[in-house]
C-alpha positions in Angstrom: 17.8 192.5 47.8 17.2 196.0 46.5 16.5 196.9 42.9 20.0 198.3 42.5 21.5 195.1 43.9 19.5 193.1 41.4 20.6 195.2 38.5 24.3 195.0 39.6 23.9 191.2 39.9 22.2 190.8 36.5 24.9 193.0 34.8 27.7 190.9 36.4 26.2 187.6 35.3 25.5 188.8 31.7 29.0 190.4 31.4 30.7 187.3 32.7 28.8 185.2 30.1 29.6 187.8 27.3 33.3 187.9 28.3 33.5 184.2 28.0 31.8 184.3 24.6 33.4 187.4 23.0 36.8 187.9 24.5 39.4 185.6 23.0 42.1 185.0 25.6 42.7 181.2 25.8 45.7 181.7 28.0 43.9 183.8 30.7 40.9 183.6 33.0 38.8 186.8 33.2 36.3 186.9 36.1 33.8 189.6 36.8 34.1 190.1 40.5 31.4 192.8 40.9 29.5 195.5 39.2 28.5 198.8 40.9 26.0 201.1 39.1 25.7 204.8 39.9 22.5 205.9 41.6 21.1 207.3 38.3 22.2 204.2 36.3 24.2 206.2 33.9 27.5 204.5 34.7 28.5 201.0 35.9 31.9 200.2 37.2 32.8 196.6 36.3 35.6 195.1 38.4 37.4 192.1 36.9 40.2 189.8 38.0 42.6 188.1 35.7 44.7 185.0 36.1 47.6 184.8 35.4 48.4 188.2 36.8 50.8 189.1 34.0 47.9 189.1 31.5 46.0 191.8 33.3 46.8 194.7 30.9 46.0 192.6 27.8 42.7 191.4 29.3 41.7 194.9 30.3 42.3 196.2 26.8 40.4 193.2 25.3 37.3 193.8 27.3 37.4 197.5 26.6 37.6 196.7 22.8 34.4 194.7 23.1 32.5 197.3 25.1 30.2 198.3 22.2 29.4 194.6 21.6 28.7 194.1 25.3 26.3 197.0 25.3 24.5 195.7 22.2 24.0 192.2 23.7 23.0 193.7 27.1 20.3 195.8 25.4 18.8 192.6 23.9 19.0 190.6 27.2 18.2 193.1 29.9 15.2 195.4 30.3 16.6 198.7 31.5 15.4 202.2 30.5 19.0 203.3 29.8 21.9 201.0 29.6 24.7 202.3 31.8 28.1 203.3 30.4 30.6 200.6 31.3 33.8 201.5 33.1 36.3 198.6 33.4 38.7 198.3 36.3 41.0 195.6 37.6 39.9 194.4 41.0 43.0 194.4 43.3 41.4 192.1 45.9 42.8 188.9 44.5 46.4 190.3 44.3 46.2 191.7 47.8 44.9 188.4 49.1 47.8 186.6 47.5 50.3 189.1 48.9 48.8 188.7 52.4 48.9 184.9 52.1 52.6 185.1 51.1 53.4 187.4 54.0 51.6 185.0 56.4 53.5 182.0 55.0 56.8 183.8 55.3 56.2 184.8 58.9 55.1 181.3 59.9 58.4 179.8 58.8 
């Protein structure tokens, strides 16, 4: 595993823990699916999935609101020269998989 892979994995694990602790959405499940840092570690794209699907917009705004808190906690927990700026995005993989599964079920019948 490369150093960049290790950083991405550490960020994903810590952000998943922090979302669980700091984001209050009892009616939704927010999962960090992956983190991808830029080569210079200035930015990190954080992909999340949200269940149920209709809570996606609310969940995205909630994690964005907590961004400064996430950075503060990450600075305490991780040893990085510069903490990357977090860019939050919804991971469409889960939705696409569900659509594909539905299409397969409909064609089988």
